[in-house]
Structure formats: C-alpha cells, structure tokens
C-alpha positions in Angstrom: 108.3 103.4 100.8 108.4 100.0 102.5 108.7 99.6 106.3 112.0 97.6 105.9 113.5 100.5 103.9 112.4 102.9 106.6 113.9 100.7 109.3 117.2 100.4 107.4 117.4 104.2 106.8 116.5 104.9 110.5 119.4 102.6 111.5 121.8 104.6 109.4 120.5 107.8 110.9 120.8 106.7 114.5 124.1 104.9 114.3 126.3 108.0 115.0 124.3 108.7 118.2 124.4 105.2 119.6 126.4 104.8 122.8 126.0 101.0 123.0 127.3 99.5 119.7 126.8 96.0 120.9 123.1 96.6 121.4 123.0 98.3 117.9 124.4 95.1 116.4 121.3 93.3 117.8 118.7 96.0 116.8 115.1 94.9 116.4 111.8 96.6 116.3 111.6 96.2 120.1 114.9 98.0 120.7 114.4 101.1 122.9 116.3 104.0 121.6 117.1 105.6 125.0 117.5 102.5 127.2 119.0 99.9 124.9 121.1 102.0 122.5 121.9 104.7 125.2 121.0 107.6 122.9 120.6 110.5 125.2 117.5 112.8 125.0 119.4 115.7 123.4 120.7 113.4 120.6 117.2 112.1 120.2 116.2 115.5 119.0 119.1 115.4 116.5 117.8 112.0 115.3 114.3 113.5 114.8 115.8 116.4 112.8 117.9 114.0 110.7 114.8 111.8 110.1 112.7 114.8 109.0 115.5 115.9 106.6 116.1 112.4 105.2 112.5 111.6 104.6 111.4 115.2 103.8 108.7 115.0 106.4 107.7 116.9 109.5 107.1 115.1 112.8 104.9 116.8 115.4 105.8 117.0 119.1 103.2 114.4 120.1 104.6 111.9 117.6 108.2 112.6 118.7 107.2 111.7 122.3 106.0 108.3 121.0 109.2 107.4 119.2 110.5 105.2 122.0 111.3 102.0 120.2 112.5 101.3 116.7 109.0 100.0 115.9 107.4 103.2 117.3 109.8 105.3 115.2 109.2 103.3 112.0 105.5 103.6 112.5 105.7 107.3 113.0 107.9 107.8 109.9 105.8 105.4 107.8 102.6 107.4 108.7 104.3 110.7 108.0 105.7 109.5 104.7 102.4 108.0 103.7 100.4 111.2 104.5 103.0 113.4 102.7 102.6 111.3 99.5 
C-alpha cells in the first residue's frame, strides 16, 4: 500500500472526529491531530481503533503515543501494514 493511499484513508477515518473543519481542509503531513484538528484524546483512541480495523493491523501503545501528526500516523500505519504483509 502506498503512503498516499494510507494518508487518504487516514483522512477519511479522522474526519468524523475533527472539531476544526477549516484546519481539516488544509490538512498536510505536518498537521497535528490534537492541536490543529482539535481531536480530543478520547477520540484519538477511537481513531486508532478505526485505523486498526480499516488496515487490519495492530498498533502497540508506544506507537500510538507517537501518532501526533498526520506524518507520524502515516509512518506508523505504513510500518504496521508493511510488517503485516
């Protein structure tokens, strides 16, 4: 799976949890999920669960803590998908 595909799917997954849709319209790899998109920490767990289901992967707690920006999240998903293959 390509990084761009992962980024697009991640955007679909996080969209229902975004509190700042204006920031979502300008999403980039530097976008901070909590600060820029105003996703609260409880919803971030929901995002991780949705990501695990969508990509059929498991993300360990250490990796979850590193999923701060879109880039960090894509990197984590990409590594998990790659190792699951």
